[in-house]
N, C-alpha and C positions, 0 to 999 in steps of 0.2 A: 442497793445505795438508794437514797432515798434523791429524787431529783432535785432538791433542796440542799445538798451535801454535793463534794468533791472529794478529792483526795487531798491531804494537806501538800501544800510543797514547799520546801524550804527556801534559804535565800537563792540560791541559782538553780530554782525551778526543777530540782530531783522531788520526788515524792519521799515524803518520809515513812519509811517502814519502823515501827519498833516487833511487839509481838504480832503482826500483822501490817497492814497500810493501814496509817490514819485519815481517819475524815475530818474536813474542815468543817467550820460552824457555818451556818448559811453569811454571815455576813463574809466570813474570809473567802467564802466560796463567791460570792460577788467582785469582791476586790482581786482575787486571785483571776476572774476570769476577765476581768477588764486589762488587770496588769498585762495579760498573755495577751491580748488582742492589739494592746498597745506596742509592745515588743515585736511584732510580726512585720517587718519588712513587706512591701507591699508587693505582690506577686511571688512570695517564697513559699507558699504552702501550695503546692502541686493539689489537692482537690480543691482549693478555694483559692484558685490566682487571681480573684478579682480582690481579694480581701487583704488588710495591711495599712500600714500607716506610710506613706512615700518620706522615708527619712532623708533621702538623699535628693536632692536639688536637680529636678529637671531644668533649672534656667542657669546660665551664667551671666547671674549679676553680681557685680563687683561688693566690695564695701557695706559701709553701713546699710544702705538701701537695699541690697539683696539678702542680709541678716534679717532685716526687719521683716521682709517680705517672707523668707523661709521660716522665721517664728509665728507669724500670723497664719501661714499655709498648716502647718504643724498643728497649733492651736485648734485651727477650725476643723481638722481631720479627727486629733483628738477627743476635743468634746463632742463631735457628730456621733463617735464611738459609745463613749458614756452616755449620753443621751438617749442611745436607742438600744440600750439593752433593755433588756424585758424586765429586771428586778430594778429598774432605777425611776425615782419620781423625779428627780431634778437633781441638779450640780447646787451646792452650795457652797463651793469654795476652790476656788480652782487658782495656784498661782507656778509660775513658770521662771527658771533661771536658766537663760540662753547665756552658757560664756562662749568668749574668745577661740576656746580650744576644743569648741565644739558638744561639751556637754550640755545636758538639756536634764535638767532636774524638774519634777513636776509634784506638788503638791494638791493631793484632788481631796473635795468632801463631798461625798453624797447622801440625797436621800433618798433611801428605799421605798418602794411601794406598800412597803410595810412598817412606814413611818420610822423606821431607825436612822440614826446616822452613822456614817462610816467614812475614817479617813486615811489614807492612805498616801 
């Protein structure tokens, strides 16, 4: 497998298998890698227990103030993961929607080191 490709994953994160394992193209490989890093809860993976996003608050901050602190904290962690990826030149778009129900939707655009723009 070429180091610029990875296995193609479906919406649930399972490997896509047809007449064999399907490989993702360069853009999809980068997007999948970043999405997987963002989805990882801090300390979840025993091989790298210092990796992951601290999705659950460590502070008991009430109301709107607590929500704003949580959102800023999450955004900072996520942007750091994206910016530190080996194939990312810079973030071109970053929009979030943090709902009262705890849903956190993220729209991301990046410029790769190959000068390609990717949105996911």
